[in-house]
N, C-alpha and C positions, 0 to 999 in steps of 0.2 A: 114684659117691660121693653119698650122700644126707644131707640134714640136715632138721631140722624148725624151723619158724618161724611166728610169727603174722603174717598179712597182712591188711591192710584194703584192700578194693577201692573203697570209696566211703564218704562220711561216714554215720555211723549209730550205733546203740546197741551193746549188748554182743554182739549177734549178728553185728556187723560184724567181730568179732575171729575170724578164721579160722585154725585150726591146720592147717598143711599140711606135707606131706613133699615136698621139692624136690630136684632133682638139681643138683650143682655143688659148688664149693669152699666156699661160704658166702655170707652176705649182705655186700655191699659198699656203703658209703655214697657219696654224690656227690663226696666229696673224696678218694676212692681211685682212683689211676691203676693200671690193670691191669698195665701194663708196668713199674711201679716195682719195684725190687729190694729195697726195705726194708719191703715189706708183711709183716705177721705174721698167720698163720692161727691162730685161737684157738678151742678148744672151750669154749663158755660153760657155766658151772656155775650161776651166779647172776646175775640181771640186775635192776638197780634200777628201781623204778616211780616216775614223777614225774607231777605234775598235768599237765605239758605233754603227756604221752602221751594223756591224756583229750582234750585240746584237739586233738591230731592226729586222734584218732578222730572228733571232731566236724567236722573240716575247718576248724578255726579257727586252726591254728598257722601263722604266716606263713612261717617258714623251711622248713617241710615242703612248703607249697604252692610256694614259690619254687624249691627245690632238688631236690625229688623228685616230688611229685604222687602220684597213686594208680596202681597199688597201692603200699602202703608198709608196711614193718615198723618199728614204733616201737621206742624204747629207745635211751638215750644212754650207759648205764654198765653195766659188768659185771665179774665176776671169772671166771677160768677157767684152763685150762692151755694152754701153747703146743703146737700141733700141727706147725707149720712156721715156723721163725724167719726164713726167707728168707736173706738175706745178713748178717743181724744176728748176729755172732759172740758178742755179749754175752748172747744169749738161748739157752736150751736146750730141746729137746723135753721136755715134761712139766713145765716150770717154771710155777709159779703166777704169774699177773699180774692186775693190775687195770687196766682200760682204759676209754676213752671212744670212742664211735662217733658219727658224724653220721647218726643213725638206724640201725636194724638190730639193736639189742641183744636184742630178743625172739626169740632164735634159739638153736639149739644150736651154731652155728658162724658166726664173724664174721671178716672180714679188715679190718685197720686198718693205717695207717702206724705205723712204729716209734715215732714221736714221741708217740703217744697211748697208749703201753704202759709200765707201771711194774711191775717184779717185786716180790713180797713173800713173806714166809715164812708159810705157813699155820699153823705152830706158834706164831707170835707174834700173828697176826691171823686171826680167824675169817673164812673166805671170804665168807660171807653178809654180814658186816659190811663187808668190803672193797668189795663190790658196791654198798653203800648210800652210800658216801662221796663219789665224785667230783662229782656234780651239786650236792649240797647244799654241799659244801666249797668248790667253785669259785664258786658263786653267792654264798655268804655272804662268802667272802674278798674277792671283787671288790667287793661292796657295802660291806663294812665298811672294808677297808684301802685300796682304790683310790679309790672314789667319795666316801665319807662322811668320811674322815679326812684333813685337810690335811697335807701333808708339810712338811719343812723345806727351806730354801734351802741351797745348797752352803756348808758351813762355818758355817751358822746353827744356832740352837737354839730359834727361835720355836715356841711351842706345846708344847714338851716339858714334862712334869710336870703339865700341867693335866688334871684329871679331867673326862672327857666323859660327858654324860648321853645315853643312847640309849633309844629306845622300839621294841620289837619286836612287831609283830602276829603272830598265829599262832605263838607262841613255843614250842609243844610239837610243831610239825611238823618236817619234815626240814630245811628251810632255816632256819626260825626258831630251832630248837634249836641248830643249828650256829652261827648268828650269836651266840647267847648264850654258847656254849662258847668260840668264838674270842675274844670280848670278855674272857674270863677267863684267857687265856693269860698266862704269865709275861712281865712287861714291859709288859702292857696296863694301862690305867688308865681303866676305864669303870664308870659306875653304870648298871645294866641294869634296865629296867622291862619285864616281859614281859606280853603280853595273850593270854589263851586264851578260847575260847568256852565249853566245858563245864567245870564245876567239877571233874570227875574228872581233868582234865589237870593241875590244880595239884599234885597229889601227885607226878606224874612229873617236873615241873620242880623240885620240892623235892628229889627224889632226885638229880637231875643237879647240883644246887647251882650253877646258872649265872645266877640272877636275884637281884637285890637286893630287888625288889618284883614280886609276881605279882598280876594283876588278872583275875578271871574274870567274863566278861559274864553267864553264867548266874546266878552268885551275886549279882551286882549287880541283875539283873532281879527276883530273888526278894525283895530288899529295897526294890525300887522306886527304885533309884538309877541314874542314867545313868553308864555306865562311864567316860566322860570326866571327869565330876565326881569319881568315885572316884580317877582318876589325878591330878587336880588336888589333892585332899586328901592323897594319899599322897606326892606328889613336889613339891608346891608350885606353885600356879597362876601365879606370876610368874617362875618359873625358866625353864621351857621346855626343849626338848631340842636337843642339838647335832645329832642325827640321828634320823629316824624311818624305819623299814623297813616298807613297806606293799605287800603283794601282793593286797590285797582289792579295790581299785578304787574305784568311785564311793561305796560305802557309808561309807568312812572317809577318803578323800583330803583332803576339805576340813578336817576337824578335825585330821588329821595335820599338814597344812601350818600350821594356826593354832597348833599347839602347838610350833612351832619357835622357838628363841631367835634373836636376831640372829646371823648367820653360820651358822644351822642349815641342814641339807640333808635334803630328803625324797627317799628312794630308793624308787622304785616298780619292781616287776618282775613284775606280774601283775594280774589283774582277777577273782579267784575269786568275789567276792560277787555278781557279776552272772550267774553260771552256775548251773544246777540242781544240787541236792544229792542227788537221787534220781531214779530212772526211767531214767537213762542216755541219754535222747534230748533233742534240742533241738526242742521242740514249737513250733507257730506262736505260742502265747502267750509262750513263752520268747524267741523272736526279737523279739517286740514289746517285751518287757521290756528286752532288751539294747539295742534301738534307743532306747527311752525313756531308759535310763541313759546311753547315749552322747551323745544330743543335748540332754537336759534336766537330767540329774542329775550328770553328770560335771563335776568341778571344772575351770574354765578358769583357767589361771594367767596372770596379767598380767605380762609381762616388765618393763613400766614401773613396776609396783608392787614387784617384787622388788628393784629397785635401792635405793630408800630403806629397804626392810624388811631388806635384807641377808640374804635367804633364797634358797635354790636348790632346784630340782626336777631330779632326774636319773633317767633310766630306762634299762634295758638288758635284753637278752635273750641268754642265754649261747650259744644256738645260732648267733648271728651273730658269735661270737668264736672260731670254730674255727681261724682262722689264727694265733691266739695260742698256738702250741704251747709257747712259752717260759713262758707263764703256767701251763699245765697241769703241765708238768714241775716248775716251781718250787713251786707251791702243793701239789700232791699229794705230792711227796717230803717236804715239811715236815709236812703233815697226817698222813701215815702214821707219821712218827717220833713225833709228839705222841700219836697214838692208841696206838701200841705202848708208849710210855713211861708213858702214863696221864695226861698233862697235858691231853689231850682225853678225857673219860670216855665210853666207849662199852661196850656189852656185847651179847651175842647176844640178850638179852631185849628190847633196844630195836628189834629188827628182826622184822617179821611176815612169814613166808615162805608163799607160795602156789606151787602147781605151775603150770607153764606153761599146762596145759590149763584151769586155773581163773582165767585172766587176767580174765575178766568179773567174777568175784567181787572180785578185787583192785581193779579199776576202780571198782566200786560202793562199795567201802570208802573209797578215797581221795576220791571225789566227795562222800561224806557229810560230810566235815569233822570226823569223830569220831575219827580215828586219831591216834596219837602216834608220833613217831620215823619210821622209814622202812618201806616195804613192798618186798618183794623176790620175784622169781619164781625158783623152782628148776627146772632142766631135767632133773632126775634121771629122772623118769618118761618124758619125751620121748626122752632118750638111750637108755634101756633098750629102747625099741621100735624103734630103728634099729640096734642092735648085734647 
């Protein structure tokens, strides 16, 4: 029994992405116990691409180094059909499912625990769209509803009814756009300011109808205006934000924090701005730049100042939350219902599909920062060569 997958033997550029044919039942992540009876074998049809996959290729992703090492097959999310449901009587051979894996998604066959698998109807949800949902949805949901939004006490109603102002960096990307969409779900009460780099991304956000205000850095540069000044003019300099969502890193963290109102929360989940946008490799100059950003440019948050300022900084990494299977099942079941019903607007046109053998081109695209929506790998060509 053979399958095809992308393997990375050591940190590197696009040439480190090796498409190989291997023997066995499929890729298994470090959280898969071979003797477990609830494992599900899935034939992958589409797998989502995330910026984390690029960091894995560069050898920068902490959980990949901690739990797997090299060689490694990247990929956290995918859609496909069940080949072997194991002892799970609620699943059937040939049934379409969307699932997450602790690495290994860049493959034609994956084995994951039942808790990481959710069935869906391909007549209601395009499979390529399904593969694009888990990582963005889980990241955005955790950031917005768990970390940034205070809850109410048992029997209490504090905070209910108050409209919250949020600022979303990279609002046209996978996680950013999902943050904006979730903030517009029925029952939510958010004023959403989205920031994008390229002016061309504004139209996409307008089509999604998920932002109250959209600020383009490119358009601000053309007018000689600092985009933070633009945000102040559009949303009020003395108001501030209840939450700012920032995956850029040192380039924006200071201002993001400074734009919080009292009780505001800065949610950080990445450091994209310190990494290269083209070339695919971490050169010696790039390493020097990262070191400079880390030691000299990175914002140092003073816990003693946060107390009188009533501001908080929270960071997280989804790959260190894999034991939260309750979170995956709860969030993805609800997200899929919203997508099917249309309360979360998605379409096939929001997903850019590459073949598995073109993974290098896909990585170059996501590194560039010029993409919108999600990028997905199709395994159709790879499957045809082993059947």
